[in-house]
N, CA, C and O atoms as a DFTB+ gen file, in Angstrom:
532 C
 N C O
     1  1       3.325      -0.475      27.098
     2  2       2.819       0.518      26.177
     3  2       2.089      -0.207      25.049
     4  3       2.532      -1.262      24.594
     5  1       0.978       0.358      24.602
     6  2       0.201      -0.206      23.502
     7  2       0.151       0.783      22.351
     8  3      -0.015       1.987      22.550
     9  1       0.296       0.252      21.144
    10  2       0.049       1.064      19.958
    11  2      -1.454       1.080      19.753
    12  3      -2.072       0.019      19.669
    13  1      -2.060       2.262      19.672
    14  2      -3.515       2.328      19.596
    15  2      -4.058       2.944      18.314
    16  3      -5.168       2.616      17.894
    17  1      -3.279       3.846      17.676
    18  2      -3.843       4.460      16.482
    19  2      -2.772       5.099      15.622
    20  3      -1.627       5.297      16.029
    21  1      -3.200       5.409      14.423
    22  2      -2.442       6.251      13.509
    23  2      -3.391       7.375      13.129
    24  3      -4.591       7.157      12.962
    25  1      -2.847       8.579      12.993
    26  2      -3.701       9.713      12.636
    27  2      -3.280      10.241      11.278
    28  3      -2.100      10.482      11.025
    29  1      -4.255      10.414      10.416
    30  2      -4.027      10.970       9.088
    31  2      -4.604      12.373       9.054
    32  3      -5.751      12.592       9.443
    33  1      -3.807      13.318       8.587
    34  2      -4.249      14.712       8.459
    35  2      -4.627      14.943       7.000
    36  3      -3.904      14.538       6.089
    37  1      -5.758      15.594       6.790
    38  2      -6.284      15.760       5.437
    39  2      -6.945      17.119       5.252
    40  3      -7.411      17.746       6.204
    41  1      -6.970      17.549       4.004
    42  2      -7.711      18.755       3.643
    43  2      -9.173      18.443       3.332
    44  3      -9.993      19.357       3.251
    45  1      -9.509      17.162       3.158
    46  2     -10.877      16.753       2.814
    47  2     -11.272      15.556       3.679
    48  3     -11.191      14.405       3.252
    49  1     -11.693      15.854       4.884
    50  2     -11.995      14.814       5.869
    51  2     -13.146      13.914       5.423
    52  3     -13.077      12.698       5.603
    53  1     -14.174      14.472       4.861
    54  2     -15.321      13.675       4.421
    55  2     -14.899      12.648       3.373
    56  3     -15.309      11.489       3.438
    57  1     -14.094      13.064       2.422
    58  2     -13.626      12.153       1.368
    59  2     -12.756      11.040       1.947
    60  3     -12.919       9.874       1.588
    61  1     -11.829      11.397       2.844
    62  2     -10.921      10.401       3.407
    63  2     -11.672       9.407       4.291
    64  3     -11.433       8.202       4.209
    65  1     -12.565       9.897       5.121
    66  2     -13.375       9.009       5.959
    67  2     -14.200       8.077       5.074
    68  3     -14.295       6.882       5.357
    69  1     -14.788       8.602       4.019
    70  2     -15.576       7.777       3.103
    71  2     -14.766       6.644       2.501
    72  3     -15.259       5.522       2.386
    73  1     -13.520       6.925       2.113
    74  2     -12.648       5.881       1.572
    75  2     -12.428       4.776       2.594
    76  3     -12.607       3.600       2.278
    77  1     -12.043       5.136       3.812
    78  2     -11.745       4.114       4.819
    79  2     -12.998       3.340       5.236
    80  3     -12.912       2.155       5.559
    81  1     -14.138       3.988       5.234
    82  2     -15.379       3.261       5.509
    83  2     -15.666       2.248       4.396
    84  3     -16.000       1.098       4.681
    85  1     -15.540       2.657       3.153
    86  2     -15.767       1.747       2.029
    87  2     -14.766       0.599       2.058
    88  3     -15.143      -0.562       1.898
    89  1     -13.501       0.918       2.262
    90  2     -12.445      -0.095       2.223
    91  2     -12.593      -1.141       3.326
    92  3     -12.382      -2.331       3.089
    93  1     -12.951      -0.704       4.518
    94  2     -13.004      -1.624       5.662
    95  2     -14.398      -2.181       5.940
    96  3     -14.543      -3.197       6.620
    97  1     -15.412      -1.519       5.416
    98  2     -16.780      -1.918       5.752
    99  2     -17.199      -1.427       7.122
   100  3     -18.284      -1.763       7.596
   101  1     -16.347      -0.630       7.770
   102  2     -16.649      -0.096       9.095
   103  2     -17.280       1.277       9.016
   104  3     -17.432       1.847       7.936
   105  1     -17.643       1.797      10.166
   106  2     -18.244       3.125      10.260
   107  2     -17.382       3.973      11.175
   108  3     -17.040       3.557      12.281
   109  1     -17.036       5.156      10.713
   110  2     -16.261       6.089      11.532
   111  2     -17.183       6.787      12.525
   112  3     -18.368       6.996      12.267
   113  1     -16.605       7.135      13.656
   114  2     -17.304       7.922      14.668
   115  2     -16.724       9.333      14.599
   116  3     -15.522       9.537      14.767
   117  1     -17.599      10.291      14.351
   118  2     -17.195      11.688      14.253
   119  2     -17.301      12.338      15.628
   120  3     -18.387      12.376      16.207
   121  1     -16.197      12.848      16.157
   122  2     -16.220      13.566      17.435
   123  2     -16.547      15.032      17.233
   124  3     -17.243      15.645      18.042
   125  1     -16.032      15.590      16.136
   126  2     -16.286      16.981      15.747
   127  2     -16.289      17.007      14.221
   128  3     -15.941      16.004      13.598
   129  1     -16.664      18.106      13.612
   130  2     -16.578      18.186      12.152
   131  2     -15.136      18.079      11.625
   132  3     -14.926      17.900      10.425
   133  1     -14.148      18.191      12.523
   134  2     -12.743      18.132      12.134
   135  2     -12.031      16.859      12.566
   136  3     -10.820      16.750      12.377
   137  1     -12.741      15.895      13.138
   138  2     -12.068      14.699      13.653
   139  2     -13.005      13.494      13.655
   140  3     -14.136      13.564      14.136
   141  1     -12.509      12.394      13.106
   142  2     -13.274      11.146      13.093
   143  2     -12.318       9.985      13.346
   144  3     -11.121      10.084      13.077
   145  1     -12.857       8.884      13.866
   146  2     -12.068       7.687      14.117
   147  2     -12.783       6.464      13.581
   148  3     -13.989       6.297      13.762
   149  1     -12.017       5.612      12.918
   150  2     -12.518       4.324      12.482
   151  2     -11.827       3.290      13.368
   152  3     -10.626       3.051      13.244
   153  1     -12.596       2.690      14.252
   154  2     -12.061       1.778      15.258
   155  2     -12.219       0.344      14.775
   156  3     -13.312      -0.080      14.399
   157  1     -11.108      -0.403      14.790
   158  2     -11.140      -1.824      14.475
   159  2     -10.864      -2.597      15.762
   160  3     -10.660      -1.996      16.817
   161  1     -10.857      -3.903      15.680
   162  2     -10.620      -4.729      16.866
   163  2      -9.220      -4.530      17.437
   164  3      -9.014      -4.729      18.634
   165  1      -8.260      -4.143      16.611
   166  2      -6.871      -4.054      17.070
   167  2      -6.322      -2.630      17.175
   168  3      -5.450      -2.372      18.004
   169  1      -6.809      -1.718      16.364
   170  2      -6.271      -0.354      16.364
   171  2      -7.287       0.599      15.740
   172  3      -8.354       0.187      15.286
   173  1      -6.936       1.856      15.730
   174  2      -7.824       2.906      15.237
   175  2      -7.127       3.729      14.168
   176  3      -5.946       4.056      14.285
   177  1      -7.874       4.058      13.127
   178  2      -7.407       5.053      12.162
   179  2      -8.125       6.344      12.532
   180  3      -9.334       6.478      12.339
   181  1      -7.360       7.288      13.065
   182  2      -7.898       8.595      13.407
   183  2      -7.653       9.514      12.215
   184  3      -6.606       9.437      11.572
   185  1      -8.601      10.364      11.928
   186  2      -8.475      11.284      10.803
   187  2      -8.871      12.682      11.258
   188  3      -9.937      12.885      11.839
   189  1      -8.006      13.627      10.985
   190  2      -8.262      14.996      11.385
   191  2      -8.061      15.955      10.236
   192  3      -7.231      15.732       9.355
   193  1      -8.830      17.022      10.259
   194  2      -8.652      18.045       9.237
   195  2      -7.376      18.825       9.536
   196  3      -6.854      18.786      10.650
   197  1      -6.896      19.519       8.542
   198  2      -5.698      20.328       8.738
   199  2      -5.896      21.372       9.838
   200  3      -4.922      21.839      10.428
   201  1      -7.141      21.739      10.116
   202  2      -7.392      22.718      11.189
   203  2      -6.972      22.187      12.556
   204  3      -6.723      22.978      13.466
   205  1      -6.887      20.865      12.724
   206  2      -6.510      20.308      14.029
   207  2      -5.005      20.392      14.285
   208  3      -4.576      20.288      15.434
   209  1      -4.211      20.573      13.258
   210  2      -2.752      20.584      13.421
   211  2      -2.316      21.700      14.368
   212  3      -1.412      21.499      15.179
   213  1      -2.929      22.845      14.279
   214  2      -2.555      23.981      15.130
   215  2      -2.741      23.672      16.616
   216  3      -2.094      24.302      17.453
   217  1      -3.599      22.729      16.958
   218  2      -3.790      22.361      18.353
   219  2      -2.549      21.680      18.921
   220  3      -2.326      21.712      20.132
   221  1      -1.742      21.067      18.063
   222  2      -0.496      20.412      18.483
   223  2       0.675      21.383      18.330
   224  3       1.297      21.794      19.309
   225  1       0.947      21.726      17.112
   226  2       2.030      22.672      16.797
   227  2       1.841      23.081      15.345
   228  3       1.901      22.250      14.439
   229  1       1.617      24.343      15.139
   230  2       1.368      24.857      13.791
   231  2       2.428      24.342      12.815
   232  3       3.628      24.472      13.062
   233  1       1.969      23.754      11.701
   234  2       2.882      23.275      10.673
   235  2       3.528      21.933      10.958
   236  3       4.360      21.483      10.170
   237  1       3.175      21.278      12.055
   238  2       3.812      20.008      12.419
   239  2       3.459      18.885      11.454
   240  3       4.252      17.960      11.279
   241  1       2.314      18.941      10.838
   242  2       1.892      17.916       9.874
   243  2       1.298      18.608       8.661
   244  3       0.704      19.680       8.772
   245  1       1.466      17.978       7.492
   246  2       0.901      18.505       6.250
   247  2       0.056      17.420       5.601
   248  3       0.462      16.260       5.534
   249  1      -1.098      17.798       5.133
   250  2      -1.994      16.853       4.471
   251  2      -1.380      16.344       3.173
   252  3      -0.668      17.068       2.476
   253  1      -1.671      15.081       2.865
   254  2      -1.287      14.470       1.583
   255  2       0.202      14.604       1.295
   256  3       0.593      14.872       0.159
   257  1       1.040      14.419       2.321
   258  2       2.476      14.640       2.159
   259  2       3.307      13.425       2.589
   260  3       4.518      13.546       2.772
   261  1       2.675      12.261       2.752
   262  2       3.378      11.084       3.250
   263  2       3.910      10.232       2.110
   264  3       3.194       9.965       1.145
   265  1       5.139       9.812       2.215
   266  2       5.728       8.877       1.252
   267  2       6.563       7.820       1.968
   268  3       7.411       7.180       1.346
   269  1       6.332       7.627       3.278
   270  2       7.155       6.665       4.006
   271  2       6.374       5.682       4.867
   272  3       6.944       4.691       5.323
   273  1       5.110       5.919       5.099
   274  2       4.314       5.059       5.972
   275  2       3.281       4.307       5.136
   276  3       2.685       4.865       4.215
   277  1       3.079       3.038       5.471
   278  2       2.026       2.240       4.838
   279  2       1.022       1.874       5.923
   280  3       1.391       1.241       6.912
   281  1      -0.221       2.255       5.756
   282  2      -1.293       1.881       6.676
   283  2      -1.732       0.477       6.272
   284  3      -2.004       0.228       5.097
   285  1      -1.804      -0.449       7.241
   286  2      -2.093      -1.843       6.897
   287  2      -3.309      -2.373       7.644
   288  3      -3.521      -2.097       8.825
   289  1      -4.104      -3.152       6.897
   290  2      -5.279      -3.816       7.443
   291  2      -5.218      -5.297       7.095
   292  3      -5.007      -5.653       5.935
   293  1      -5.398      -6.153       8.078
   294  2      -5.565      -7.585       7.803
   295  2      -7.032      -7.800       7.466
   296  3      -7.919      -7.411       8.226
   297  1      -7.274      -8.417       6.328
   298  2      -8.643      -8.632       5.836
   299  2      -8.935     -10.125       5.768
   300  3      -8.022     -10.934       5.598
   301  1     -10.199     -10.487       5.899
   302  2     -10.591     -11.888       5.747
   303  2     -10.367     -12.363       4.318
   304  3      -9.986     -13.512       4.092
   305  1     -10.605     -11.467       3.346
   306  2     -10.490     -11.841       1.930
   307  2     -10.023     -10.628       1.137
   308  3     -10.829      -9.777       0.761
   309  1      -8.726     -10.552       0.885
   310  2      -8.160      -9.391       0.210
   311  2      -8.697      -9.245      -1.217
   312  3      -8.805      -8.129      -1.726
   313  1      -9.034     -10.362      -1.862
   314  2      -9.587     -10.267      -3.210
   315  2     -10.971      -9.613      -3.193
   316  3     -11.328      -8.898      -4.129
   317  1     -11.742      -9.852      -2.145
   318  2     -13.049      -9.192      -2.014
   319  2     -12.871      -7.691      -1.779
   320  3     -13.643      -6.886      -2.299
   321  1     -11.859      -7.315      -0.998
   322  2     -11.569      -5.886      -0.792
   323  2     -11.211      -5.244      -2.134
   324  3     -11.684      -4.153      -2.451
   325  1     -10.386      -5.915      -2.905
   326  2     -10.007      -5.405      -4.224
   327  2     -11.241      -5.181      -5.090
   328  3     -11.381      -4.126      -5.710
   329  1     -12.129      -6.159      -5.136
   330  2     -13.345      -6.040      -5.941
   331  2     -14.196      -4.861      -5.469
   332  3     -14.780      -4.151      -6.288
   333  1     -14.270      -4.649      -4.156
   334  2     -15.068      -3.551      -3.603
   335  2     -14.468      -2.188      -3.952
   336  3     -15.200      -1.215      -4.129
   337  1     -13.134      -2.117      -4.053
   338  2     -12.472      -0.834      -4.278
   339  2     -12.291      -0.460      -5.740
   340  3     -12.052       0.707      -6.052
   341  1     -12.400      -1.430      -6.642
   342  2     -12.223      -1.135      -8.071
   343  2     -13.196      -0.028      -8.467
   344  3     -14.395      -0.115      -8.202
   345  1     -12.676       0.991      -9.091
   346  2     -13.486       2.130      -9.499
   347  2     -13.628       3.196      -8.428
   348  3     -14.188       4.262      -8.683
   349  1     -13.116       2.913      -7.207
   350  2     -13.222       3.878      -6.114
   351  2     -11.875       4.387      -5.644
   352  3     -11.812       5.261      -4.779
   353  1     -10.793       3.855      -6.199
   354  2      -9.460       4.332      -5.842
   355  2      -8.786       4.880      -7.094
   356  3      -8.960       4.358      -8.195
   357  1      -8.021       5.932      -6.899
   358  2      -7.327       6.540      -8.024
   359  2      -6.156       5.688      -8.489
   360  3      -5.802       5.701      -9.668
   361  1      -5.549       4.940      -7.552
   362  2      -4.382       4.154      -7.929
   363  2      -4.320       2.836      -7.170
   364  3      -4.266       2.809      -5.940
   365  1      -4.330       1.748      -7.929
   366  2      -4.000       0.438      -7.377
   367  2      -2.511       0.266      -7.653
   368  3      -2.105       0.100      -8.803
   369  1      -1.707       0.304      -6.610
   370  2      -0.259       0.204      -6.745
   371  2       0.131      -1.232      -7.080
   372  3       1.014      -1.477      -7.902
   373  1      -0.547      -2.179      -6.424
   374  2      -0.302      -3.603      -6.689
   375  2      -1.595      -4.371      -6.480
   376  3      -2.168      -4.357      -5.391
   377  1      -2.048      -5.037      -7.526
   378  2      -3.233      -5.894      -7.415
   379  2      -2.918      -7.036      -6.459
   380  3      -1.749      -7.275      -6.158
   381  1      -3.939      -7.750      -5.971
   382  2      -3.676      -8.837      -5.030
   383  2      -2.582      -9.788      -5.535
   384  3      -2.663     -10.347      -6.629
   385  1      -1.573      -9.942      -4.702
   386  2      -0.394     -10.749      -5.016
   387  2       0.023     -11.496      -3.756
   388  3       0.010     -10.927      -2.664
   389  1       0.387     -12.753      -3.897
   390  2       0.898     -13.496      -2.745
   391  2       2.381     -13.187      -2.588
   392  3       3.184     -13.431      -3.488
   393  1       2.724     -12.645      -1.427
   394  2       4.079     -12.197      -1.146
   395  2       4.925     -13.363      -0.626
   396  3       4.380     -14.359      -0.149
   397  1       6.267     -13.243      -0.718
   398  2       7.145     -14.322      -0.267
   399  2       6.965     -14.701       1.203
   400  3       7.283     -15.830       1.577
   401  1       6.471     -13.807       2.039
   402  2       6.282     -14.091       3.463
   403  2       4.904     -14.675       3.770
   404  3       4.563     -14.878       4.935
   405  1       4.104     -14.946       2.723
   406  2       2.873     -15.697       2.912
   407  2       1.585     -14.922       3.009
   408  3       0.530     -15.510       3.248
   409  1       1.642     -13.610       2.830
   410  2       0.420     -12.807       2.828
   411  2       0.008     -12.513       1.391
   412  3       0.848     -12.225       0.539
   413  1      -1.289     -12.588       1.135
   414  2      -1.835     -12.096      -0.132
   415  2      -2.132     -10.627       0.108
   416  3      -2.868     -10.283       1.033
   417  1      -1.564      -9.755      -0.722
   418  2      -1.532      -8.331      -0.428
   419  2      -2.072      -7.494      -1.578
   420  3      -1.801      -7.775      -2.746
   421  1      -2.835      -6.467      -1.239
   422  2      -3.343      -5.458      -2.167
   423  2      -2.833      -4.111      -1.685
   424  3      -3.046      -3.752      -0.527
   425  1      -2.166      -3.360      -2.545
   426  2      -1.620      -2.067      -2.171
   427  2      -2.270      -0.984      -3.027
   428  3      -2.196      -1.022      -4.255
   429  1      -2.915      -0.011      -2.360
   430  2      -3.583       1.097      -3.046
   431  2      -3.149       2.406      -2.410
   432  3      -2.497       2.424      -1.366
   433  1      -3.524       3.500      -3.058
   434  2      -3.352       4.825      -2.449
   435  2      -4.732       5.343      -2.048
   436  3      -5.694       5.254      -2.811
   437  1      -4.803       5.884      -0.839
   438  2      -6.055       6.505      -0.417
   439  2      -6.206       7.834      -1.145
   440  3      -5.308       8.214      -1.896
   441  1      -7.309       8.554      -0.949
   442  2      -7.519       9.798      -1.703
   443  2      -6.434      10.866      -1.500
   444  3      -6.277      11.756      -2.336
   445  1      -5.692      10.778      -0.397
   446  2      -4.614      11.735      -0.154
   447  2      -3.256      11.210      -0.611
   448  3      -2.240      11.878      -0.422
   449  1      -3.230      10.014      -1.212
   450  2      -1.979       9.461      -1.708
   451  2      -1.231       8.587      -0.725
   452  3      -0.150       8.093      -1.045
   453  1      -1.781       8.380       0.480
   454  2      -1.144       7.495       1.451
   455  2      -1.243       6.055       0.972
   456  3      -2.282       5.642       0.457
   457  1      -0.174       5.288       1.137
   458  2      -0.211       3.874       0.782
   459  2      -1.012       3.097       1.818
   460  3      -0.847       3.289       3.023
   461  1      -1.878       2.220       1.332
   462  2      -2.686       1.376       2.198
   463  2      -2.544      -0.059       1.703
   464  3      -2.780      -0.347       0.529
   465  1      -2.159      -0.946       2.600
   466  2      -1.998      -2.356       2.287
   467  2      -3.110      -3.150       2.967
   468  3      -3.294      -3.062       4.181
   469  1      -3.837      -3.914       2.187
   470  2      -4.818      -4.858       2.710
   471  2      -4.222      -6.233       2.473
   472  3      -3.802      -6.535       1.356
   473  1      -4.176      -7.073       3.498
   474  2      -3.557      -8.374       3.318
   475  2      -4.321      -9.468       4.041
   476  3      -5.008      -9.238       5.036
   477  1      -4.171     -10.669       3.499
   478  2      -4.737     -11.876       4.099
   479  2      -3.627     -12.910       4.202
   480  3      -3.028     -13.264       3.187
   481  1      -3.333     -13.407       5.409
   482  2      -2.358     -14.487       5.523
   483  2      -2.903     -15.727       4.811
   484  3      -4.044     -16.124       5.044
   485  1      -2.083     -16.345       3.934
   486  2      -2.581     -17.485       3.168
   487  2      -1.743     -18.750       3.326
   488  3      -2.253     -19.845       3.089
   489  1      -0.491     -18.639       3.713
   490  2       0.305     -19.847       3.921
   491  2       0.166     -20.276       5.376
   492  3      -0.167     -19.449       6.225
   493  1       0.412     -21.539       5.686
   494  2       0.311     -21.978       7.090
   495  2       1.200     -21.150       8.029
   496  3       0.798     -20.848       9.153
   497  1       2.402     -20.785       7.573
   498  2       3.299     -19.987       8.408
   499  2       2.727     -18.594       8.671
   500  3       2.779     -18.099       9.797
   501  1       2.188     -17.973       7.642
   502  2       1.615     -16.633       7.810
   503  2       0.377     -16.683       8.696
   504  3       0.191     -15.817       9.551
   505  1      -0.455     -17.674       8.501
   506  2      -1.643     -17.828       9.343
   507  2      -1.220     -17.999      10.801
   508  3      -1.829     -17.416      11.698
   509  1      -0.186     -18.792      11.035
   510  2       0.294     -19.031      12.412
   511  2       0.814     -17.743      13.056
   512  3       0.640     -17.549      14.259
   513  1       1.450     -16.858      12.276
   514  2       1.958     -15.597      12.829
   515  2       0.840     -14.716      13.385
   516  3       1.063     -13.929      14.305
   517  1      -0.352     -14.852      12.829
   518  2      -1.459     -13.990      13.251
   519  2      -2.466     -14.713      14.146
   520  3      -3.519     -14.161      14.467
   521  1      -2.146     -15.945      14.551
   522  2      -3.049     -16.697      15.435
   523  2      -3.091     -16.026      16.810
   524  3      -2.086     -15.486      17.273
   525  1      -4.247     -16.063      17.452
   526  2      -4.335     -15.474      18.810
   527  2      -3.329     -16.131      19.737
   528  3      -3.078     -17.334      19.663
   529  1      -2.765     -15.321      20.605
   530  2      -1.763     -15.835      21.574
   531  2      -2.319     -15.813      22.962
   532  3      -1.635     -16.202      23.908
């Protein structure tokens, strides 16, 4: 089994897609006006409007209601991501900080309040954990 994506449900799809495009430098592919995907080399951030929830089970997901999941991106330079996002995010939860496990990490909230971690492995041990196998 492969983990392939995480899906974020939102009341403002254009705004949320715009944030993830700015943050990652990638371009989302819109399948419909209610669904877009930002595909990276390892996984996909799928984003759907609240109108898509009824296709699964009415009320199964609520927009801007997450307080337990952190969406994470490995970046080449987390400090550059921070510089790009300054003035474009409502909340920087933690400015770039080197964590005890060897990643330099930036934690922000996306426009819906979801936590997003951008990190760069910086110690030899952390770099080795992410080396191709």
